[in-house]
N, C-alpha and C positions, 0 to 999 in steps of 0.2 A: 825589424819593424815592432813597434810599442803596441801594446793592447789598443789604444785610441785611435790609432794608425790604421790596424787591420779592421776594425770596427766601421769606420769609416769608409775603406776600402770596399767592405762586404755591403754596404748600402749602395754605394755608387754601382755595383755592379749590379745589384737588386733592382736599382731604378733605371739602370740602361736596359736591363731585361724587359721590365714594365713598360717602358717608353718604347720599345719595338713594336709593341702591341697597342698601346693607348694611344690615341691621338685625338684632339678635340676639332670639331667642324663648326661651322656657323650655328648650325642647327643644334648639334649637341657639343657644346665645348667641354673641356676638360677643367676640373675642379682638383689643382695641385695643393698638396699640403707639404709643408718644409717645418721643422721645429728644431730651434736653436737649444742652446741652454737654458736662454733667458725668456724667448718668446716663442709664440706658434703663428703661423702664416697659413693664410689659405687666399687663392686666387683663381678665378675663372678664366681660362685663357681659350681663345680662337687659334688654333695652330696654323690654320689655312692663311691667315692674315698676320699672325705674330702678335696680336692684340690682346691685352688685359682687360676684360669687360667689367669684372668686379674683383674686390680685394678687401680683406679684412686682417688684422694683427691684432693681438694681444697688447701691443706698446701702443695703441691709439687712445687718446684722452678720452675719447668718447667710452670706449670698453673699459679704461682702467677705472673710470669712475663707478662702474658697476661692480668692479672686482674688489673685494674686502682686503685682500693680500696678495698673494702670489700672482704673477703674469705668465706663469709656466704649468700650473697646474691643471687637472681635468676641468674644473668649472671654467677656466679662462678658455679651455679648447671649445668646450661649449658654446660659449658666447661668441667665439669667433666664427664657429659653422653657423651660427642662428644670423649672426651680422653679414656674412657673406651670402646666405642664404637669401636673407631680405633684400639685399643690393641686387643680387640677380634677378630675383622674382620683379624687382622695380625696372628693370632693363628689359622683361619680356623673356625672360630665359626659365623654362619649366625642367627641362632635362639634362643633366651632365654626365661624363664620363668620370670615375672618381680615380685619381693618380694618388697613390699613397706616399709617393716617393722614395719607394725603396723601404720605406719603414715597415714592420708588423702591424697588422690591423688589431691594434690594442691599444689601450689607454686613452692617450690625447688624440690619436688619430682617429681612433673609433668616435670619441666625442665629437671631434669635428664634423664627421659623416653624419653622425645622428642629430645634430643640431643643425645642419643643414636639409635634412630629410623634415625635421620638424617645421621648419618653415617653408617646405613645399616642393624643394628640389626632388626630381626624382633619378634614382640611380641605382 
């Protein structure tokens, strides 16, 4: 097993542990974060119905216009958090459960959370 595969497997194990305890409902959906090498994604999910209520990612044309450079840095993550927060608030969602997706709460994941909190989401 190479290093990249071991890291991926560690994250998947951590994510399974988190998901065993974190579940989104209609009243308090789950804010899930996924980061790839190129983009960062966030979506608000109601796990009881399996529906995505709001989403944002750094590859969207609307957000890329606000970014001067990279779509994968902390500034991009902050904008994604703010965008998903605004979209969730417009759908009447005030409170969410944060799902860090097996990633440590640091860097880009933290910026998504802080951006969503800045737009009024409570978690």
